[in-house]
C-alpha positions in Angstrom: 2.2 6.4 -11.7 3.6 4.2 -8.8 2.0 3.3 -5.5 4.3 3.5 -2.5 3.7 1.3 0.7 5.8 2.1 3.7 5.3 -1.2 5.6 7.5 -0.4 8.1 4.7 2.2 9.9 2.2 -0.3 8.9 0.0 -0.7 12.2 -2.0 -3.5 10.6 -5.5 -2.1 10.8 -6.4 -3.3 7.8 -8.4 -0.5 6.1 -6.1 -0.8 2.8 -6.7 -4.6 2.1 -10.4 -4.0 2.9 -11.4 -1.0 0.6 -8.7 -2.1 -1.9 -8.2 -5.8 -2.6 -6.5 -5.4 -5.9 -3.3 -4.3 -4.7 -3.4 -4.8 -0.9 -3.5 -8.1 1.2 -3.1 -8.8 4.8 0.1 -10.9 5.5 1.2 -13.6 8.1 3.1 -10.7 9.8 -0.3 -9.1 10.6 0.5 -6.2 8.2 -0.8 -5.1 4.8 1.2 -6.1 1.6 1.2 -4.5 -1.4 0.8 -6.7 -3.9 3.4 -7.6 -6.8 5.6 -4.8 -5.6 9.4 -4.5 -5.4 11.0 -3.6 -2.4 12.8 -0.2 -2.9 14.5 0.6 0.4 14.0 -1.2 3.9 10.6 -2.0 4.8 9.5 0.6 1.6 7.7 -1.0 -1.1 6.4 0.4 -5.1 4.1 -1.2 -7.4 4.1 0.8 -10.9 0.2 1.1 -12.0 -1.5 2.7 -15.2 -4.2 3.7 -12.6 -3.9 3.7 -9.1 -7.9 3.1 -8.8 -8.9 2.2 -4.8 -5.4 2.7 -4.1 -6.0 6.5 -3.8 -9.0 5.8 -1.4 -6.7 3.6 0.7 -4.2 6.0 0.9 -6.5 9.1 2.2 -8.3 6.4 4.8 -5.0 4.9 6.1 -4.9 6.2 9.7 -0.9 6.0 10.2 -0.4 7.5 6.0 1.9 4.7 4.9 0.8 4.3 1.3 1.5 7.1 -1.0 0.5 7.6 -4.9 3.0 9.4 -6.9 2.3 10.6 -10.5 5.1 10.3 -12.5 
């Protein structure tokens, strides 16, 4: 399973970090960061996990829908 964060679309509202601090934190640039992720494209980050847990709720609550959970 992968958590995908399109950071380039992030507006920095902080919903993901407040709902799921296991995977998200706010950065100095005012946008959220997917912890321990790797950049896979310009402004796009991925993290492989066994269980997305709270990231699912964060994805559903994101006002710009820049967080995606993919089962692979």
